[in-house]
C-alpha positions as MATLAB code, in Angstrom:
seq = 'MSNDNASNLAIHISLERQHLTLTDSAGNTLAEYPVSTAFNGPGEQDGSGCTPRGNHYVRAMIGAGQPIHTVYRGRRPTGEIYSPELGAEHPERDWILTRILWLCGCESGKNRGGGVDTFRRFIYIHGTPETEPMGVPLSHGCVRMRNHDVIDLFDRVSPGTAVSIC';
ca = [
      97.098   90.588  101.087;
      96.311   91.246  104.726;
      94.726   94.488  105.885;
      97.566   94.732  108.447;
      99.577   96.710  105.901;
      96.736   98.989  104.790;
      98.101  102.006  106.682;
     101.200  101.701  104.492;
      99.133  101.668  101.309;
      97.844  104.515   99.187;
      95.309  104.784   96.387;
      96.059  107.155   93.502;
      93.312  107.998   91.001;
      94.169  109.698   87.731;
      91.209  111.567   86.258;
      93.082  112.056   83.000;
      94.003  108.386   82.584;
      90.809  107.022   84.232;
      93.044  104.752   86.235;
      93.481  103.721   89.891;
      96.837  102.597   91.264;
      97.425  100.982   94.659;
     100.941  101.572   96.013;
     102.926  100.663   99.093;
     104.810  103.138  101.313;
     107.872  102.920   99.038;
     105.761  103.889   96.017;
     105.826  100.413   94.487;
     102.763   99.583   92.409;
     100.802   96.696   93.926;
      97.761   96.796   91.648;
      96.294   98.860   88.827;
      92.686   99.078   87.695;
      90.736  100.970   85.045;
      88.024  103.227   86.478;
      85.267  105.577   85.381;
      84.997  108.958   87.111;
      82.500  111.794   86.629;
      80.969  112.578   83.269;
      80.922  116.218   84.457;
      84.699  116.162   85.029;
      86.618  117.219   88.114;
      85.101  119.496   90.739;
      84.325  119.718   94.405;
      81.058  121.675   94.619;
      78.062  119.930   96.183;
      75.488  119.043   93.521;
      77.996  119.366   90.666;
      78.099  115.686   89.715;
      81.890  116.075   89.514;
      84.658  113.936   90.992;
      86.455  115.809   93.797;
      90.209  116.308   93.555;
      92.859  116.362   96.224;
      93.762  114.320   99.260;
      91.192  112.013  100.797;
      91.063  108.868  102.890;
      88.798  105.840  103.074;
      86.408  106.740  105.873;
      84.138  103.678  105.725;
      84.043  100.348  103.936;
      80.712   98.710  103.221;
      79.891   95.287  101.832;
      82.402   92.849  103.338;
      81.166   89.327  102.751;
      78.305   90.349  100.466;
      77.922   88.506   97.137;
      79.346   90.046   93.990;
      76.780   92.314   92.247;
      74.959   93.088   95.535;
      72.853   96.226   94.955;
      73.108   99.116   97.445;
      70.808  102.065   98.028;
      71.646  104.496  100.787;
      74.723  102.332  101.521;
      72.535   99.386  102.476;
      72.073   96.154  100.538;
      68.625   96.071   98.931;
      68.479   92.274   98.826;
      68.837   92.435   95.037;
      71.661   90.977   92.957;
      72.287   92.992   89.808;
      71.509   91.346   86.494;
      70.961   92.785   82.995;
      67.240   92.062   83.481;
      67.155   94.086   86.721;
      69.036   96.875   84.953;
      66.452   96.890   82.153;
      63.623   97.087   84.724;
      65.225  100.156   86.380;
      67.133  102.082   83.696;
      67.059  105.296   85.775;
      69.134  103.891   88.656;
      72.763  104.818   89.231;
      73.902  101.318   90.176;
      76.157  100.991   93.211;
      77.260   97.377   93.403;
      79.399   94.843   95.284;
      81.517   97.041   97.635;
      81.659  100.685   98.741;
      84.734  102.597   99.884;
      83.298  105.881  101.179;
      85.762  108.756  100.854;
      86.367  111.739  103.117;
      88.293  114.838  102.096;
      91.372  116.004  104.004;
      91.615  119.590  102.726;
      89.422  122.121  104.505;
      87.674  124.419  102.034;
      88.721  122.270   99.060;
      87.136  118.854   99.636;
      86.117  119.094  103.287;
      83.591  121.432  104.857;
      80.736  123.594  103.635;
      79.609  123.072  100.065;
      82.621  120.978   99.016;
      82.584  118.061  101.472;
      83.445  114.769   99.758;
      81.983  112.688  102.598;
      78.696  114.619  102.693;
      78.516  114.398   98.883;
      78.535  110.584   99.253;
      81.563  110.096   96.999;
      82.536  106.423   96.827;
      84.742  103.981   95.029;
      82.226  101.269   94.097;
      81.321   98.494   91.706;
      79.163   99.060   88.642;
      77.432   96.877   86.036;
      79.852   95.047   83.746;
      78.171   96.754   80.765;
      79.457  100.155   81.923;
      82.696  101.083   80.170;
      85.893  101.699   82.113;
      88.410  104.327   81.013;
      85.575  106.702   80.101;
      84.264  109.354   82.531;
      80.555  108.484   82.900;
      79.768  108.455   86.637;
      77.705  110.913   88.668;
      80.810  111.890   90.705;
      81.944  108.594   92.221;
      84.764  106.358   91.061;
      83.296  103.276   89.374;
      85.203   99.999   89.106;
      84.675   96.517   87.721;
      83.155   94.316   90.432;
      86.054   91.850   90.682;
      88.472   94.798   90.823;
      86.603   96.582   93.625;
      86.560   93.341   95.644;
      90.318   92.982   95.150;
      90.928   96.598   96.209;
      88.514   96.323   99.156;
      90.325   93.231  100.439;
      93.710   95.019  100.344;
      92.879   98.295  102.114;
      91.239   99.433  105.336;
      89.584  102.557  106.718;
      92.181  105.314  106.877;
      93.914  104.367  103.619;
      95.072  107.533  101.844;
      93.424  108.378   98.518;
      94.676  111.054   96.126;
      92.561  112.142   93.168;
      94.247  114.306   90.544;
];
């Protein structure tokens, strides 16, 4: 699918179902993916480790053209490609892989602004090691996806795409 239609697309994330749905402007489902949101549950407070609720949009997209399993730190590729061996060498890392869709809140005082700002909290939709389960809330606040799924989503949307998390 071309990014030309991305402004007509929307991403809906269900915290209860641990599920992401991509829809068109008529509400038709274009794609569905299992996800993993925060182990700490929903919440907007900075430092909470929770997944923020409400209306957001994709503010930045990082990783176009990078190989699957590319490792990111500080939103930059490290030059590493994730493997189980690399994971075993660095068990403390929260792996951010393949692609990053960096979210920004739209609701002042709820998910935008002082102490609750989704963008400043570095909340992303991103790839994760294949060993991490989907459908189970285990992240540090972000929305984790399978690597092939996050590539598919990334290739369908563009900056500005609406994202609702509920």
